[in-house]
N, C-alpha and C positions, 0 to 999 in steps of 0.2 A: 298590134303588129307581132308577127312571129318571125324569129330569124334561123328557123331549120330549112336547111335547103331542100327542094322538090327535087332537084334533078343532081345527078354527077357532075361533080367538078371535073372531071378526069375525060368521061366520053360524054357526058351530056344524055344519057340516058334516063329516064324517071328513076327514082330511088324508091324501093320498096321497103315496108317496116317490119323489121324481123327481129326476134331475140337470141340476142349474143350476149354471152359472159351474163346472164341475169338482167339484162338491161334491153329496153325497146331501144333498137337504133335504126337507122337507114342505112341501107346499103344498097348498091348498084347490081342487078342481075345479071348485067353483061361483063364487066372488069371485075366486079366485086369487091370495088372500093366502098369503104364503110366510112360514113360521116359520126366522127365521136364528137360528143358535146363537152369538148374542153373548154375550160375556164379561160379567160382573156385577162392578161395579168394589167394590174393597175395601182398606181400608187398615190397617196393622201397625206396630208401632212396635219397635226395637230400643232396649232400654233398660238402659244400665249405671251401675253405682257399684262403685268401689273394686275393680276386677276379677271384678265379677261381672255378669250376664246374668239380666234378670227374664223368667221364661216363666210360663205360666198352664195350668191343665190344664181341658181341655175338660169341661163339665158334660153337653153334649147331643151328640146323634147329628149329623153322622157324626162318627167318631173319639172317641167319647166316652171320656173318661180320658186321653186322650194330651195330649203338650205342646205348646203352641203359642207364637208372639209374640203379646202383646194387641193387640187391635184388631177389627174385623169389617167388615160392609158399610155402603155409604154409603145414607144416605137420599136420595129422590129431590128434586133442586135443590141438594143439600150439597156443599160444598165439600170436596175431600180432606182438608186440615190440620184445617177444624173438625170434621168426621166423624172424625179420628182424637181429636181433644181429647175429642170426646163419648164415644167408645168407652172412652178410659181412665176418664172419670169415672164412666161407668156399669160396668166391669168391675174398676175397683182402688180407685175414690174417691181418684185423685190429679190433679193440675192439670199439663198438659203445658207444656213452652217449649221453647225452643232446637231446634224441629223442622225437620230438614233431610233433603230427600229424596236416599235412597241410590239408588234404582232401582225396577224392576220385576220380577215374577214372574207367571207363569200355572200355572194347576193347575185340578183338578176339585174341586168340592164333595162329596166322596165319591169310591167307587170309581167308579159310574155317572154320578156328578151333574153338575151343570151347570159349565160354562167360567167360570172366575174370573180377572181381572186384578188383582192384589194392589200395591199402591202401598207400598213399604216405606221408613220413614222412621228415623233416628237421632232420639231425644227425651230430653231430660232432664225430670226430675220435681222438684216442690218437697221431698218429703221420701221416706225409705226406705221407712217402714213403710205397707205398702198392705193392701186390704182386699178380698178376693174378693167379688164380686156380679156380679148380671145372670146370664149363663151359664157363669161360671168356677167350678168348684169348690175351686180353690186356686191360690195365688200363691206362686212360692217364687225367690228369687235361689238362680242356680247360679254356681259358679267358672268364668270362661270356659273353662278347660282341661278342664273335667269336665262338659260340657253333655250331656245324655242325648238326643243326635242321632237314636238308633235308636227312640227313643219319641215323636220329634216327628211330628205328625199328617201334614202334606201333604209330599211330596217336595220341591216347590221350595222348602220353608222349611227343609228341612234342607241343601239344598244352598247355599242363601243363607246360614245360618246360619255353616255351614262355612267357605264362600269369604269371606265378611265376617270373622270372627275370625281368619283366616289373612293376612288383608290382601291376598287377590286381587281380581283385576277394580280395582285401583286403589282400594279402600275403606281406610279408615284400619285400623291395628291396634288402636288402644286409642279409646274414647268418652270423654267427659266424666266 
């Protein structure tokens, strides 16, 4: 599935492929509206307790059945920390606190999907018994030395988890 529009969002005319600013872009020949393939903002949380890391299993495409860090897309006008708190309530029925930004990652939402800019946070939660909800089919604690990295959905998340847990890029080896 491709997420590139074929028709102008302003006037409805079929878009043409043109070279603009060194990139291939889709532009309307009538009103000259340009489709910029801007990244969609998302947030995820690394939640650790007693040497274990919480992962969730995706219940929907893309990558249904794969493991991911809990989180999701921001709503319009929503700040990242508020979005992460909302996502964790919806997906796991937990309240987040001690939220600390770790970094950013870029990926695509599926093999041919739209670009995503993900903000990664270290998060503490009030209790360890989580309940899968929303678009999560399962939530499971994994020993930090035995994460199923090959089954993590997004390539940038696999790299991030590996680097974070190995203490690279100046990130701490242990969370709270």
